[in-house]
LUMZA-653246 format. One line per 4 residues: number of its first residue (from 1); their letters; for each residue x, y, z of C-alpha. Coordinates in pm, whole numbers. Example, Ala and Ser with C-alpha at 12.3 -4.5 7.8 and 13.67 -1.06 7.14 Angstrom:
<rs>
1	as	1230 -450 780 | 1367 -106 714 $
</rs>
This chain:
<rs>
1	xxxx	5276 13489 17324 | 5270 13866 17405 | 5302 14065 17085 | 5496 14333 17284 $
5	xxxx	5763 14096 17374 | 5771 13909 17046 | 5757 14188 16803 | 5798 14525 16948 $
9	xxxx	6093 14483 17163 | 6309 14304 16889 | 6239 14588 16653 | 6348 14846 16912 $
13	xxxx	6682 14661 16989 | 6737 14658 16613 | 6687 15009 16603 | 6918 15090 16907 $
17	xxxx	7185 14823 16800 | 7502 15002 16653 | 7528 14949 16282 | 7862 14801 16182 $
21	xxxx	8011 15013 15904 | 8362 14903 15746 | 8641 15133 15877 | 8788 15168 15518 $
25	xxxx	8460 15234 15348 | 8549 15610 15313 | 8914 15727 15284 | 9033 16053 15355 $
29	xxxx	9316 16261 15147 | 9590 16347 15364 | 9635 16657 15159 | 9269 16807 15111 $
33	xxxx	9071 16616 15354 | 8863 16509 15078 | 8676 16187 15151 | 8678 15923 14870 $
37	xxxx	8471 15608 14837 | 8727 15322 14852 | 8598 15158 14534 | 8646 15486 14342 $
41	xxxx	8995 15502 14492 | 9071 15159 14387 | 8937 15194 14061 | 9154 15501 14014 $
45	xxxx	9482 15313 14107 | 9461 15453 14463 | 9511 15820 14347 | 9271 16064 14484 $
49	xxxx	9068 16198 14185 | 9064 16572 14261 | 9400 16641 14462 | 9597 16367 14240 $
53	xxxx	9741 16250 14595 | 9901 15923 14549 | 9796 15690 14841 | 9985 15379 14911 $
57	xxxx	9903 15092 14665 | 9887 14733 14782 | 10135 14509 14653 | 9910 14265 14471 $
61	xxxx	9711 14533 14322 | 10016 14704 14198 | 10130 14379 14022 | 9786 14355 13875 $
65	xxxx	9792 14709 13736 | 10131 14675 13602 | 10093 14323 13406 | 9875 14304 13107 $
69	xxxx	9524 14194 13194 | 9640 14166 13554 | 9806 13828 13464 | 10132 13741 13584 $
73	xxxx	10339 13433 13720 | 10446 13472 14083 | 10812 13365 14131 | 10883 13106 14409 $
77	xxxx	11126 13246 14652 | 11387 13062 14892 | 11269 12985 15233 | 11471 13140 15522 $
81	xxxx	11512 13071 15910 | 11216 13263 16052 | 11387 13389 16359 | 11765 13341 16326 $
85	xxxx	11837 13550 16637 | 11565 13450 16876 | 11500 13819 16897 | 11234 13944 17158 $
89	xxxx	11124 14305 17252 | 10773 14364 17362 | 10673 14028 17174 | 10854 13746 17021 $
93	xxxx	10977 13834 16665 | 10856 13487 16559 | 10499 13582 16675 | 10516 13900 16481 $
97	xxxx	10617 13724 16170 | 10299 13499 16229 | 10065 13789 16288 | 10183 13974 15957 $
101	xxxx	10162 13656 15751 | 9805 13608 15880 | 9710 13975 15803 | 9856 13990 15457 $
105	xxxx	9849 13647 15331 | 10200 13662 15232 | 10521 13502 15361 | 10730 13819 15370 $
109	xxxx	10737 14181 15241 | 10864 14107 14895 | 10666 13990 14601 | 10853 13873 14272 $
113	xxxx	10661 13810 13945 | 10710 13769 13562 | 10471 13861 13299 | 10400 14060 12991 $
117	xxxx	10397 14457 13004 | 10241 14588 12666 | 10348 14268 12523 | 10717 14255 12663 $
121	xxxx	10820 14001 12925 | 10926 14163 13240 | 11056 14047 13581 | 10959 14245 13873 $
125	xxxx	10970 14260 14239 | 10732 14460 14470 | 10775 14573 14856 | 10467 14534 15059 $
129	xxxx	10488 14816 15315 | 10183 14634 15497 | 10418 14352 15586 | 10622 14518 15879 $
133	xxxx	10686 14833 15684 | 10825 14670 15386 | 11145 14616 15610 | 11451 14443 15455 $
137	xxxx	11534 14104 15612 | 11681 13783 15500 | 11363 13656 15316 | 11338 13997 15152 $
141	xxxx	11693 13986 15042 | 11660 13638 14901 | 11340 13731 14699 | 11498 14036 14534 $
145	xxxx	11793 13811 14454 | 11575 13545 14322 | 11391 13809 14106 | 11723 13941 13956 $
149	xxxx	11845 13573 13889 | 11514 13511 13707 | 11554 13817 13493 | 11905 13693 13399 $
153	xxxx	11792 13355 13298 | 11504 13476 13097 | 11680 13772 12951 | 11424 14020 13081 $
157	xxxx	11438 14393 13222 | 11415 14382 13598 | 11185 14631 13770 | 11196 14708 14147 $
161	xxxx	10907 14879 14317 | 11062 15005 14640 | 10835 15090 14958 | 11029 15056 15287 $
165	xxxx	11130 15182 15608 | 11475 15034 15604 | 11644 14722 15718 | 11460 14489 15983 $
169	xxxx	11624 14544 16316 | 11500 14209 16460 | 11760 14033 16230 | 12040 14266 16311 $
173	xxxx	12357 14208 16111 | 12193 13945 15895 | 11936 14205 15781 | 12220 14455 15718 $
177	xxxx	12403 14202 15496 | 12117 14201 15260 | 12231 14548 15144 | 12559 14410 14996 $
181	xxxx	12399 14093 14863 | 12134 14278 14668 | 12404 14527 14530 | 12594 14198 14393 $
185	xxxx	12253 14110 14239 | 12250 14468 14067 | 12580 14422 13942 | 12491 14072 13783 $
189	xxxx	12216 14245 13594 | 12450 14488 13452 | 12718 14230 13349 | 12453 14074 13148 $
193	xxxx	12332 14407 13003 | 11987 14382 13124 | 11774 14708 13222 | 11744 14756 13591 $
197	xxxx	11460 15009 13680 | 11364 15115 14002 | 11028 15279 14093 | 11047 15481 14433 $
201	xxxx	10708 15488 14608 | 10621 15623 14923 | 10806 15566 15151 | 11155 15466 15053 $
205	xxxx	11399 15512 15341 | 11665 15361 15547 | 11896 15094 15417 | 11675 15033 15121 $
209	xxxx	11747 15368 15000 | 12136 15321 15068 | 12144 15007 14854 | 11946 14880 14560 $
213	xxxx	11688 15159 14558 | 11953 15398 14439 | 12163 15164 14204 | 11908 15147 13907 $
217	xxxx	11985 15225 13538 | 11680 15461 13548 | 11515 15591 13875 | 11137 15683 13856 $
221	xxxx	10948 15838 14155 | 10594 15852 14213 | 10448 16221 14286 | 10499 16311 14652 $
225	xxxx	10686 16005 14759 | 10897 16054 15068 | 11252 15938 14964 | 11575 15959 15180 $
229	xxxx	11792 15777 15441 | 11745 15923 15777 | 11425 16110 15887 | 11366 16477 15842 $
233	xxxx	11383 16533 16233 | 11715 16352 16271 | 11855 16552 15976 | 11758 16890 16131 $
237	xxxx	11900 16788 16462 | 12226 16664 16326 | 12284 16979 16094 | 12104 17233 16320 $
241	xxxx	11922 17373 16026 | 11568 17413 15914 | 11494 17194 15603 | 11294 17312 15312 $
245	xxxx	10922 17208 15324 | 10964 16966 15057 | 11263 16808 15159 | 11288 16443 15079 $
249	xxxx	10999 16440 14840 | 11002 16302 14492 | 10985 16665 14325 | 11292 16776 14542 $
253	xxxx	11504 16483 14443 | 11419 16526 14091 | 11515 16911 14114 | 11859 16801 14279 $
257	xxxx	11942 16526 14037 | 11871 16217 14251 | 11587 16079 14033 | 11554 16084 13664 $
261	xxxx	11172 16130 13656 | 10862 16184 13855 | 10579 15994 13688 | 10216 15975 13767 $
265	xxxx	10094 15614 13850 | 9833 15610 13561 | 10138 15671 13322 | 10392 15429 13497 $
269	xxxx	10335 15105 13314 | 10360 15291 12976 | 10671 15469 13090 | 10838 15156 13219 $
273	xxxx	10742 14963 12898 | 10879 15230 12690 | 11214 15253 12881 | 11263 14872 12885 $
277	xxxx	11184 14860 12501 | 11442 15132 12431 | 11700 14975 12647 | 11656 14620 12511 $
281	xxxx	11633 14744 12157 | 11953 14933 12203 | 12148 14626 12281 | 12000 14457 11983 $
285	xxxx	12058 14743 11746 | 12429 14783 11840 | 12482 14408 11745 | 12285 14469 11394 $
289	xxxx	12498 14776 11334 | 12818 14565 11418 | 12714 14285 11170 | 12612 14539 10906 $
293	xxxx	12950 14720 10935 | 13124 14384 10874 | 12913 14266 10585 | 12971 14630 10416 $
297	xxxx	13364 14613 10468 | 13358 14259 10321 | 13139 14375 10030 | 13369 14683 9959 $
301	xxxx	13704 14485 9983 | 13708 14337 9634 | 13599 14674 9475 | 13903 14834 9648 $
305	x	14144 14563 9538 $
</rs>
């Protein structure tokens, strides 16, 4: 066997062969252009170390970071008709659903879970922007309602992490109907006296911002998150005015009273835990105070007589 053919040529081919490098090995910061190694970014909860820019965080990873030890129970959500209107644009809607299910490994855009956060049981729902932009459709609406019903059944606070481009156009009016349906769910939590905390992440827009995303007892936003209904360009064309550079940012909304606080992702878990603890204790404290007042009145009655 010719050693040139058997040894030299394969080595030359290996040298000339294009090396396959994963596209997401290094991630560029949108603000500073800094390149961050993906494992370092993941270890820092998808916050760029130097600039503090909050990158979009995968839904499953958010749940793992939120619950103690990354341990939680997924709440099963109701099944819905995949393509109720038989919608088709450049491709069939049912094919889009299959594509995103294969890509994300999830049935739809909302994940519901229950577990302990700093020792306190909390029910939560997270919108997955990787699944059709976190759009609100029938399945997402059913999942959110299931999460709220679970919170009521277990007497826990309910925390909603929003990330969405709005209602899902492929489901038409059935998608829009999820706005009032989730609003009814919020009212159900209020009637039971359970805290409803909304965490607005980047982006939260469209019909989601016009319904359950802005109905919380407390609204928390991540730094730099885009929050609004219509897009910046649409608003400028409508009012025919130039908008501020930070318009629709979390900081702008905080300044104008639309959100209660802007919280760094590293502090989010402790902040939510503290708020839930305060809100739940206030309910118990009120009952205890009432019982104490009744007992004090009963003890004082004989002495007065």
